Residue frames as a rotation matrix with the C-alpha (Angstrom) as fourth column:
MET 1
0.689 0.196 0.698 -32.53
-0.661 -0.225 0.716 74.02
0.298 -0.954 -0.025 52.89
ASN 2
-0.350 -0.863 -0.364 -29.45
-0.421 0.492 -0.762 72.58
0.837 -0.114 -0.535 54.82
THR 3
0.781 0.595 0.189 -30.53
-0.432 0.296 0.852 70.08
0.451 -0.747 0.488 57.29
ASN 4
0.261 -0.767 -0.585 -26.90
0.554 0.616 -0.560 68.82
0.790 -0.178 0.586 58.06
ASP 5
0.974 0.101 0.204 -26.09
-0.117 -0.544 0.831 69.55
0.195 -0.833 -0.518 61.58
GLY 6
0.248 -0.968 0.035 -22.36
-0.925 -0.247 -0.290 68.75
0.290 0.039 -0.956 60.95
THR 7
0.239 -0.198 0.951 -22.42
-0.545 0.783 0.300 65.14
-0.804 -0.589 0.079 62.23
ALA 8
0.886 0.218 0.409 -22.47
0.170 0.668 -0.725 63.73
-0.431 0.712 0.555 58.75
VAL 9
0.832 -0.549 0.083 -19.39
-0.193 -0.426 -0.884 65.71
0.521 0.719 -0.460 57.75
ALA 10
0.612 -0.554 0.564 -17.29
-0.751 -0.183 0.635 64.96
-0.249 -0.812 -0.528 60.79
PRO 11
0.514 -0.481 0.710 -15.94
0.277 0.877 0.394 61.50
-0.812 -0.006 0.583 59.58
LEU 12
0.789 -0.250 0.561 -15.02
0.535 -0.170 -0.828 63.19
0.303 0.953 0.000 56.29
LEU 13
0.745 -0.419 0.518 -13.00
-0.433 -0.896 -0.102 65.78
0.507 -0.148 -0.849 58.02
GLY 14
0.639 -0.383 0.667 -11.51
-0.469 0.494 0.732 63.25
-0.610 -0.781 0.136 60.25
ALA 15
0.670 -0.302 0.678 -10.19
0.635 0.706 -0.314 61.36
-0.384 0.641 0.665 57.23
LEU 16
0.741 -0.404 0.537 -8.67
0.196 -0.634 -0.748 64.48
0.643 0.659 -0.391 55.88
ARG 17
0.649 -0.473 0.597 -6.93
-0.750 -0.529 0.397 65.22
0.128 -0.705 -0.698 59.13
GLU 18
0.657 -0.367 0.659 -5.70
-0.050 0.851 0.523 61.80
-0.752 -0.376 0.541 59.41
LEU 19
0.691 -0.389 0.609 -4.20
0.718 0.278 -0.638 61.98
0.078 0.878 0.472 55.93
ALA 20
0.684 -0.480 0.550 -2.62
-0.281 -0.868 -0.409 65.35
0.674 0.125 -0.728 56.62
ALA 21
0.546 -0.486 0.682 -1.06
-0.759 0.057 0.648 63.96
-0.354 -0.872 -0.338 59.85
THR 22
0.650 -0.394 0.650 0.27
0.408 0.902 0.139 60.87
-0.642 0.175 0.747 57.97
ALA 23
0.702 -0.430 0.568 1.70
0.483 -0.299 -0.823 63.19
0.524 0.852 -0.002 55.26
GLU 24
0.709 -0.434 0.556 3.30
-0.563 -0.823 0.076 65.34
0.425 -0.366 -0.828 57.92
ARG 25
0.598 -0.486 0.637 4.99
-0.265 0.630 0.730 62.21
-0.756 -0.605 0.249 59.74
THR 26
0.708 -0.303 0.638 6.13
0.658 0.610 -0.441 61.00
-0.256 0.732 0.631 56.31
ALA 27
0.719 -0.393 0.573 7.73
0.147 -0.720 -0.679 64.31
0.679 0.572 -0.460 55.42
ASN 28
0.654 -0.433 0.620 9.51
-0.751 -0.465 0.469 64.58
0.085 -0.772 -0.630 58.81
ARG 29
0.481 -0.425 0.766 10.72
-0.324 0.726 0.606 61.05
-0.815 -0.540 0.212 58.99
LEU 30
0.382 -0.201 0.902 11.47
0.604 0.793 -0.079 60.19
-0.699 0.575 0.425 55.43
GLU 31
0.809 -0.032 -0.587 12.94
-0.322 -0.860 -0.397 63.31
-0.492 0.510 -0.706 53.78
ALA 32
-0.183 -0.971 -0.152 16.30
-0.760 0.042 0.648 61.76
-0.623 0.234 -0.746 53.12
GLN 33
-0.498 0.010 0.867 14.78
0.277 0.949 0.148 58.62
-0.822 0.314 -0.476 51.56
ILE 34
0.692 0.715 0.103 12.40
0.429 -0.292 -0.855 60.61
-0.581 0.635 -0.508 49.36
GLU 35
0.515 -0.601 -0.611 15.52
-0.681 -0.720 0.133 62.60
-0.520 0.348 -0.780 48.12
GLN 36
-0.500 -0.720 0.482 17.25
-0.354 0.678 0.644 59.27
-0.790 0.151 -0.594 47.44
ALA 37
0.103 0.704 0.703 14.17
0.554 0.546 -0.628 58.10
-0.826 0.454 -0.334 45.52
LEU 38
0.905 0.267 -0.331 14.35
-0.070 -0.675 -0.735 61.21
-0.420 0.688 -0.592 43.31
ALA 39
-0.018 -0.905 -0.426 18.03
-0.878 -0.190 0.440 60.77
-0.479 0.381 -0.791 42.62
MET 40
-0.428 -0.094 0.899 17.32
0.160 0.971 0.177 57.11
-0.890 0.220 -0.400 41.63
VAL 41
0.441 0.807 0.392 14.55
0.598 0.061 -0.799 58.27
-0.669 0.587 -0.456 39.16
GLN 42
0.703 -0.284 -0.651 16.72
-0.491 -0.857 -0.157 61.16
-0.514 0.430 -0.742 37.87
ALA 43
-0.310 -0.947 0.086 19.68
-0.623 0.271 0.734 58.91
-0.718 0.173 -0.674 37.14
THR 44
-0.253 0.296 0.921 17.46
0.438 0.884 -0.164 56.36
-0.863 0.362 -0.353 35.33
ILE 45
0.732 0.679 0.054 15.96
0.428 -0.397 -0.812 58.97
-0.530 0.617 -0.582 33.10
SER 46
0.539 -0.632 -0.557 19.18
-0.684 -0.714 0.149 60.82
-0.492 0.300 -0.817 32.35
ARG 47
-0.571 -0.813 0.111 20.90
-0.527 0.468 0.709 57.67
-0.629 0.347 -0.696 31.18
GLY 48
-0.361 0.480 -0.800 17.91
-0.893 0.070 0.445 56.64
0.269 0.875 0.403 28.99
GLY 49
-0.987 0.160 -0.031 16.67
0.160 0.918 -0.363 53.88
-0.030 -0.363 -0.931 31.21
THR 50
-0.290 0.955 0.070 13.05
-0.166 -0.123 0.978 52.85
0.943 0.272 0.194 31.59
LEU 51
-0.670 0.202 0.715 11.01
-0.738 -0.073 -0.671 53.10
-0.083 -0.977 0.198 34.65
LEU 52
-0.554 0.501 -0.666 9.16
0.060 0.821 0.568 49.67
0.831 0.274 -0.484 35.26
PHE 53
-0.604 0.371 0.705 6.24
-0.785 -0.432 -0.444 49.97
0.140 -0.822 0.552 37.62
CYS 54
-0.418 0.570 -0.708 4.26
0.060 0.795 0.604 47.26
0.907 0.210 -0.366 39.26
GLY 55
-0.868 0.206 0.452 1.85
-0.484 -0.140 -0.864 46.59
-0.115 -0.968 0.221 42.18
ASN 56
-0.726 0.675 -0.131 -1.48
0.624 0.727 0.287 44.83
0.289 0.127 -0.949 42.95
GLY 57
0.065 0.894 -0.442 -4.98
0.991 -0.110 -0.077 46.23
-0.117 -0.433 -0.894 43.32
GLY 58
0.939 0.283 -0.195 -4.89
0.294 -0.955 0.032 49.98
-0.177 -0.088 -0.980 44.16
SER 59
0.137 -0.957 -0.257 -1.03
-0.156 -0.277 0.948 49.83
-0.978 -0.090 -0.187 43.87
ALA 60
-0.322 -0.134 0.937 -1.56
0.831 0.434 0.348 48.48
-0.453 0.891 -0.028 40.30
ALA 61
0.678 0.663 0.317 -3.71
0.733 -0.640 -0.230 51.51
0.051 0.389 -0.920 39.62
ASP 62
0.754 -0.481 -0.447 -0.95
-0.191 -0.813 0.551 53.78
-0.628 -0.330 -0.705 41.04
ALA 63
-0.277 -0.853 0.443 1.70
0.304 0.359 0.882 51.98
-0.911 0.379 0.160 38.92
GLN 64
-0.086 0.217 0.972 -0.26
0.996 0.040 0.079 52.63
-0.021 0.975 -0.220 35.74
HIS 65
0.870 0.465 -0.163 -1.09
0.478 -0.877 0.053 56.14
-0.118 -0.124 -0.985 36.83
MET 66
0.436 -0.793 -0.425 2.69
-0.192 -0.544 0.817 57.04
-0.879 -0.275 -0.389 37.31
ALA 67
-0.385 -0.589 0.710 3.83
0.623 0.402 0.671 55.35
-0.681 0.701 0.212 34.19
THR 68
0.394 0.646 0.654 1.28
0.912 -0.367 -0.186 57.55
0.119 0.669 -0.733 32.32
GLU 69
0.902 -0.081 -0.424 2.47
0.063 -0.947 0.316 60.73
-0.427 -0.312 -0.849 34.05
TYR 70
-0.017 -0.995 -0.095 6.09
-0.054 -0.094 0.994 60.03
-0.998 0.022 -0.052 32.85
VAL 71
-0.461 -0.197 0.866 5.27
0.794 0.345 0.501 59.06
-0.397 0.918 -0.003 29.21
VAL 72
0.309 0.673 0.672 2.59
0.886 -0.460 0.053 61.73
0.345 0.579 -0.739 28.65
ARG 73
-0.427 -0.492 0.759 3.30
0.049 -0.850 -0.524 64.62
0.903 -0.186 0.387 31.18
TYR 74
-0.327 0.336 -0.883 2.65
0.943 0.182 -0.280 65.68
0.067 -0.924 -0.376 34.59
MET 75
0.364 0.436 -0.823 2.63
0.508 -0.834 -0.217 69.53
-0.781 -0.339 -0.525 34.89
ARG 76
0.032 -0.473 -0.880 4.83
-0.520 -0.760 0.390 70.57
-0.854 0.445 -0.270 32.02
ASN 77
0.987 0.111 -0.117 5.04
-0.153 0.411 -0.898 69.84
-0.052 0.905 0.423 28.30
ARG 78
0.015 -1.000 0.020 8.39
-0.873 -0.003 0.488 68.10
-0.488 -0.025 -0.872 27.71
ARG 79
-0.366 -0.310 -0.877 9.82
-0.766 0.636 0.095 65.05
0.529 0.706 -0.470 26.02
ALA 80
0.732 0.681 -0.025 8.29
-0.554 0.615 0.561 61.70
0.397 -0.397 0.827 26.88
TYR 81
-0.265 -0.785 0.560 10.12
-0.963 0.240 -0.120 59.78
-0.040 -0.571 -0.820 29.45
PRO 82
-0.334 0.112 -0.936 10.33
-0.377 0.894 0.242 55.91
0.864 0.433 -0.257 29.08
ALA 83
-0.703 0.191 0.685 8.05
-0.645 0.236 -0.727 54.20
-0.301 -0.953 -0.043 31.57
ILE 84
-0.399 0.538 -0.742 5.91
-0.301 0.687 0.661 50.94
0.866 0.487 -0.112 31.50
ALA 85
-0.072 0.481 0.874 3.35
-0.974 0.153 -0.164 49.69
-0.213 -0.864 0.457 33.91
LEU 86
-0.895 -0.351 -0.276 3.80
-0.390 0.916 0.098 45.93
0.218 0.195 -0.956 34.19
THR 87
-0.705 0.661 0.257 0.12
-0.041 0.325 -0.945 45.77
-0.708 -0.677 -0.202 35.25
THR 88
-0.219 0.681 -0.698 -1.67
-0.631 -0.645 -0.431 46.50
-0.744 0.346 0.571 31.93
ASP 89
-0.488 -0.099 -0.867 -1.14
-0.834 0.347 0.429 43.79
0.258 0.933 -0.252 29.39
SER 90
0.239 0.699 0.674 -4.16
-0.877 0.453 -0.160 41.41
-0.418 -0.553 0.721 30.06
SER 91
0.836 0.111 -0.538 -3.04
-0.365 0.844 -0.393 38.75
0.410 0.525 0.746 27.62
LEU 92
-0.201 -0.971 -0.133 0.51
-0.302 0.191 -0.934 38.55
0.932 -0.147 -0.332 29.09
LEU 93
-0.482 0.024 0.876 -0.93
-0.865 -0.171 -0.471 38.65
0.139 -0.985 0.103 32.64
THR 94
0.447 0.786 0.427 -3.44
-0.805 0.561 -0.191 35.88
-0.390 -0.259 0.884 32.15
ALA 95
0.680 -0.277 -0.679 -1.11
-0.264 0.772 -0.578 33.71
0.684 0.572 0.451 30.14
THR 96
-0.428 -0.901 0.068 1.57
-0.360 0.101 -0.928 33.93
0.829 -0.422 -0.368 32.76
GLY 97
-0.302 0.479 0.825 -1.00
-0.923 0.068 -0.378 33.38
-0.237 -0.875 0.421 35.55
ASN 98
0.731 0.679 -0.066 -2.28
-0.676 0.706 -0.212 30.37
-0.097 0.199 0.975 33.74
ASP 99
0.699 -0.438 -0.565 0.89
-0.168 0.668 -0.725 28.89
0.695 0.602 0.393 32.69
PHE 100
-0.290 -0.945 -0.153 3.17
0.186 0.102 -0.977 29.74
0.939 -0.311 0.146 35.48
GLY 101
0.031 0.366 -0.930 1.05
0.996 0.064 0.058 31.03
0.081 -0.928 -0.363 38.41
PHE 102
0.798 0.465 0.384 -0.01
0.424 -0.885 0.191 34.53
0.429 0.011 -0.903 39.44
ASP 103
0.677 -0.619 -0.399 3.28
0.293 -0.270 0.917 34.98
-0.675 -0.738 -0.001 41.49
HIS 104
-0.259 -0.888 0.379 5.32
0.702 0.096 0.706 35.17
-0.663 0.449 0.599 38.29
ILE 105
0.639 0.603 0.477 3.30
0.756 -0.380 -0.533 37.90
-0.140 0.702 -0.699 36.43
PHE 106
0.923 -0.347 -0.169 5.79
-0.347 -0.937 0.033 40.70
-0.169 0.028 -0.985 37.11
GLU 107
0.179 -0.908 0.379 8.92
-0.174 0.350 0.920 38.49
-0.968 -0.231 -0.096 37.32
ARG 108
0.149 -0.107 0.983 8.49
0.848 0.525 -0.072 37.23
-0.508 0.845 0.169 33.75
GLN 109
0.876 0.170 0.451 8.13
0.420 -0.729 -0.541 40.82
0.236 0.664 -0.710 32.37
VAL 110
0.667 -0.738 -0.103 11.27
-0.515 -0.557 0.652 42.00
-0.538 -0.382 -0.751 34.33
GLU 111
0.013 -0.780 0.626 13.18
0.224 0.613 0.758 39.17
-0.975 0.130 0.183 32.83
ALA 112
0.243 0.155 0.958 11.91
0.942 0.197 -0.271 39.87
-0.231 0.968 -0.098 29.30
LEU 113
0.699 0.223 0.680 11.94
0.513 -0.818 -0.259 43.71
0.498 0.530 -0.686 29.24
GLY 114
0.922 -0.308 -0.234 14.34
0.024 -0.558 0.830 44.78
-0.386 -0.770 -0.507 31.98
LYS 115
0.594 -0.779 0.199 17.77
0.624 0.291 -0.725 45.86
0.507 0.555 0.659 31.15
ALA 116
-0.245 -0.718 -0.652 20.78
0.963 -0.260 -0.075 47.44
-0.115 -0.646 0.755 32.60
GLY 117
-0.951 -0.123 0.283 20.07
0.170 -0.974 0.148 51.21
0.258 0.189 0.947 33.36
ASP 118
-0.103 0.985 0.142 16.43
0.073 -0.135 0.988 50.65
0.992 0.112 -0.058 34.08
LEU 119
-0.871 -0.101 0.482 14.64
-0.467 -0.137 -0.873 51.05
0.154 -0.985 0.072 37.51
LEU 120
-0.330 0.810 -0.484 11.91
0.535 0.583 0.611 48.81
0.777 -0.057 -0.626 38.93
ILE 121
-0.806 0.220 0.549 9.49
-0.539 -0.659 -0.526 50.77
0.246 -0.719 0.650 41.08
ILE 122
-0.512 0.603 -0.612 7.19
0.505 0.788 0.353 48.62
0.695 -0.129 -0.708 43.23
HIS 123
-0.434 0.499 0.750 4.20
-0.797 -0.602 -0.061 49.87
0.421 -0.624 0.658 45.09
SER 124
-0.117 0.376 -0.919 3.12
0.241 0.909 0.341 47.48
0.963 -0.182 -0.197 47.76
THR 125
0.323 0.291 0.900 1.44
-0.660 -0.612 0.435 48.48
0.678 -0.735 -0.006 51.01
SER 126
0.978 0.091 0.188 2.18
-0.197 0.698 0.689 45.12
-0.068 -0.711 0.700 52.68
GLY 127
0.112 -0.981 -0.155 5.57
-0.993 -0.107 -0.042 44.48
0.025 0.159 -0.987 51.15
ASN 128
-0.428 -0.253 0.868 4.77
-0.480 0.877 0.018 40.66
-0.766 -0.409 -0.497 51.20
SER 129
0.668 0.737 -0.100 3.00
-0.503 0.349 -0.790 39.94
-0.547 0.579 0.605 47.95
PRO 130
0.206 -0.682 0.702 4.89
0.329 0.724 0.607 37.12
-0.922 0.106 0.373 46.26
ASN 131
0.573 0.039 0.818 4.64
0.817 0.040 -0.575 38.54
-0.055 0.998 -0.009 42.81
VAL 132
0.872 -0.355 0.336 6.26
-0.277 -0.925 -0.260 41.88
0.403 0.134 -0.905 43.62
LEU 133
0.556 -0.704 0.442 8.97
-0.421 0.220 0.880 39.92
-0.716 -0.676 -0.174 45.75
LEU 134
0.369 -0.319 0.873 9.71
0.613 0.790 0.029 37.83
-0.699 0.525 0.487 42.74
ALA 135
0.849 0.039 0.528 9.85
0.436 -0.616 -0.656 40.87
0.299 0.787 -0.540 40.52
ALA 136
0.773 -0.586 0.243 12.30
-0.632 -0.677 0.377 42.45
-0.057 -0.445 -0.894 42.89
ASP 137
0.354 -0.669 0.654 14.45
-0.014 0.695 0.718 39.24
-0.935 -0.263 0.237 42.72
ALA 138
0.549 -0.047 0.835 14.39
0.806 0.294 -0.513 39.23
-0.221 0.955 0.199 39.01
ALA 139
0.925 -0.189 0.330 15.46
-0.056 -0.926 -0.374 42.81
0.376 0.327 -0.867 38.84
ARG 140
0.602 -0.733 0.316 18.26
-0.631 -0.195 0.751 42.34
-0.489 -0.652 -0.580 41.27
ALA 141
0.322 -0.511 0.797 19.52
0.427 0.830 0.359 39.29
-0.845 0.225 0.485 39.21
LYS 142
0.565 -0.074 0.822 19.70
0.807 -0.155 -0.569 41.61
0.169 0.985 -0.028 36.20
GLY 143
-0.524 -0.809 -0.265 21.47
0.851 -0.507 -0.135 44.26
-0.026 -0.297 0.955 37.99
ILE 144
-0.228 0.597 0.769 18.32
0.285 -0.714 0.639 46.58
0.931 0.365 -0.008 37.94
PRO 145
-0.990 -0.142 0.023 17.96
0.024 -0.322 -0.946 48.63
0.142 -0.936 0.322 41.10
VAL 146
-0.218 0.928 -0.301 14.69
0.739 0.359 0.570 48.42
0.637 -0.098 -0.764 43.00
LEU 147
-0.888 0.186 0.420 12.79
-0.381 -0.810 -0.445 51.40
0.258 -0.556 0.790 44.47
ALA 148
-0.396 0.858 -0.328 9.75
0.688 0.514 0.513 50.39
0.608 -0.023 -0.793 46.61
LEU 149
-0.648 0.314 0.694 7.09
-0.605 -0.766 -0.218 52.16
0.463 -0.561 0.686 48.41
SER 150
-0.370 0.419 -0.829 5.50
0.423 0.871 0.251 50.34
0.827 -0.258 -0.499 51.21
ALA 151
0.118 0.475 0.872 3.77
-0.679 -0.603 0.420 50.78
0.725 -0.641 0.251 54.64
LYS 152
0.967 0.254 -0.011 3.45
-0.142 0.576 0.805 49.10
0.211 -0.777 0.593 58.07
ASP 153
0.490 -0.866 0.105 6.98
-0.120 0.052 0.991 47.49
-0.864 -0.498 -0.078 58.64
GLY 154
-0.085 -0.553 -0.829 7.95
-0.916 -0.285 0.284 47.28
-0.393 0.783 -0.482 54.80
GLY 155
0.857 0.437 0.272 7.47
-0.351 0.883 -0.312 43.51
-0.376 0.172 0.910 54.78
ALA 156
0.413 -0.670 0.617 9.86
0.543 0.725 0.424 41.23
-0.731 0.159 0.663 52.95
LEU 157
0.738 0.019 0.675 10.20
0.624 -0.402 -0.670 43.77
0.259 0.916 -0.308 50.31
LYS 158
0.935 -0.345 0.079 12.23
-0.351 -0.876 0.330 46.06
-0.045 -0.337 -0.941 52.47
GLU 159
0.332 -0.839 0.430 15.08
-0.185 0.389 0.902 43.66
-0.925 -0.379 -0.026 52.43
ARG 160
0.060 -0.208 0.976 14.89
0.808 0.584 0.075 43.05
-0.586 0.784 0.203 48.66
ALA 161
0.856 0.216 0.470 14.73
0.460 -0.735 -0.498 46.67
0.238 0.642 -0.729 47.49
ASP 162
-0.279 -0.931 0.235 17.76
0.750 -0.364 -0.552 49.01
0.600 0.022 0.800 47.14
LEU 163
-0.948 0.146 0.283 15.55
-0.275 -0.825 -0.494 51.72
0.162 -0.546 0.822 48.74
CYS 164
-0.314 0.919 -0.237 12.19
0.778 0.393 0.490 51.08
0.544 -0.030 -0.839 50.48
ILE 165
-0.766 0.254 0.591 10.17
-0.403 -0.905 -0.135 54.11
0.501 -0.341 0.795 51.48
VAL 166
-0.582 0.537 -0.611 8.04
0.695 0.718 -0.031 52.81
0.422 -0.443 -0.791 54.35
VAL 167
-0.311 0.520 0.796 5.15
-0.268 -0.851 0.452 55.21
0.912 -0.073 0.404 54.98
PRO 168
-0.987 -0.142 -0.076 4.38
0.026 0.323 -0.946 55.30
0.159 -0.936 -0.315 58.75
THR 169
-0.133 0.970 0.203 0.86
-0.982 -0.101 -0.160 53.99
-0.134 -0.220 0.966 58.79
THR 170
-0.802 -0.033 0.597 -0.85
-0.056 0.998 -0.020 50.66
-0.595 -0.049 -0.802 58.96
ARG 171
0.294 0.956 -0.022 -3.77
0.006 -0.024 -1.000 51.77
-0.956 0.294 -0.013 56.83
THR 172
-0.260 -0.348 0.901 -3.55
0.835 0.387 0.390 50.62
-0.484 0.854 0.190 53.15
ASP 173
0.596 0.573 0.563 -5.59
0.787 -0.556 -0.267 53.56
0.160 0.602 -0.782 51.84
ARG 174
0.903 -0.302 -0.305 -3.55
-0.159 -0.896 0.415 56.23
-0.399 -0.326 -0.857 53.59
ALA 175
-0.100 -0.936 0.337 -0.20
0.231 0.308 0.923 54.45
-0.968 0.170 0.186 52.39
GLN 176
-0.088 0.001 0.996 -1.52
0.956 0.280 0.084 54.52
-0.278 0.960 -0.026 48.83
GLU 177
0.901 0.418 0.119 -2.54
0.431 -0.894 -0.123 58.18
0.055 0.162 -0.985 49.06
ILE 178
0.632 -0.738 -0.238 0.92
-0.328 -0.533 0.780 59.15
-0.702 -0.415 -0.578 50.45
HIS 179
-0.100 -0.680 0.727 2.68
0.514 0.590 0.623 56.90
-0.852 0.436 0.291 47.86
LEU 180
0.260 0.285 0.922 0.96
0.954 -0.224 -0.200 58.69
0.149 0.932 -0.331 44.98
CYS 181
0.992 -0.030 -0.124 1.87
-0.001 -0.975 0.224 62.15
-0.128 -0.222 -0.967 46.61
ILE 182
0.200 -0.979 -0.032 5.56
-0.091 -0.051 0.995 61.15
-0.976 -0.196 -0.099 46.78
GLN 183
-0.180 -0.309 0.934 5.54
0.810 0.492 0.319 59.89
-0.557 0.814 0.162 43.22
HIS 184
0.696 0.446 0.563 3.85
0.678 -0.667 -0.310 63.06
0.237 0.597 -0.766 41.90
ALA 185
0.868 -0.384 -0.314 6.42
-0.177 -0.832 0.526 65.20
-0.463 -0.401 -0.790 43.77
ILE 186
-0.115 -0.908 0.403 9.25
0.195 0.378 0.905 63.21
-0.974 0.182 0.134 42.31
CYS 187
0.018 0.177 0.984 7.76
0.982 0.180 -0.050 63.48
-0.186 0.968 -0.171 38.75
ASP 188
0.942 0.325 0.078 7.26
0.331 -0.941 -0.077 67.18
0.048 0.098 -0.994 39.21
ALA 189
0.488 -0.831 -0.265 10.94
-0.338 -0.460 0.821 67.62
-0.805 -0.311 -0.505 40.25
ILE 190
-0.156 -0.567 0.809 12.08
0.581 0.609 0.540 65.52
-0.799 0.554 0.235 37.31
GLU 191
0.497 0.464 0.734 10.01
0.867 -0.302 -0.396 67.63
0.038 0.833 -0.552 34.86
ALA 192
0.985 -0.022 -0.170 11.66
0.022 -0.968 0.251 70.74
-0.170 -0.251 -0.953 36.44
THR 193
0.373 -0.924 -0.085 15.13
-0.403 -0.244 0.882 69.56
-0.836 -0.295 -0.463 36.07
LEU 194
-0.465 -0.591 0.659 15.47
0.250 0.626 0.738 67.32
-0.849 0.508 -0.144 32.94
């Protein structure tokens, strides 16, 4: 017996509609930037570079998710593409946090692992987390381009990235959902062309 009068599902449908509206705004406003992001990722993989992903919290999960899509596969069986999530090595993260401070957890890895031809991809809804800002600085110092996905006004990261895709929302959850959608679309296009 269904006793739901529709009031319980209304907030769920509202969330879906809000997500759809955010996706529509993003597609309309950021098409050129998304195409630039695709070109950056294509160039990196074509030249044998590594995609270095980082972020905090939910954005860390997105970084890990995307690194896995490139190494394993997304929609098609193909060769593995080099990608690393800088969020996953607990010994390295805790040692860096303990010895140098949490702000340096990604910076140290970019210094150690990053090389010419790589691409640093930062997920940060605020664009102001010190650890991702220092990672961007470390990448730029090594001549590694920085692709960022952010929201709100892009934060300080907007000025430190070669390209910063700022999703038009102030909601962290919606931004992360759109970031992942953009990243999946790029990965799908990469698989179709390389």
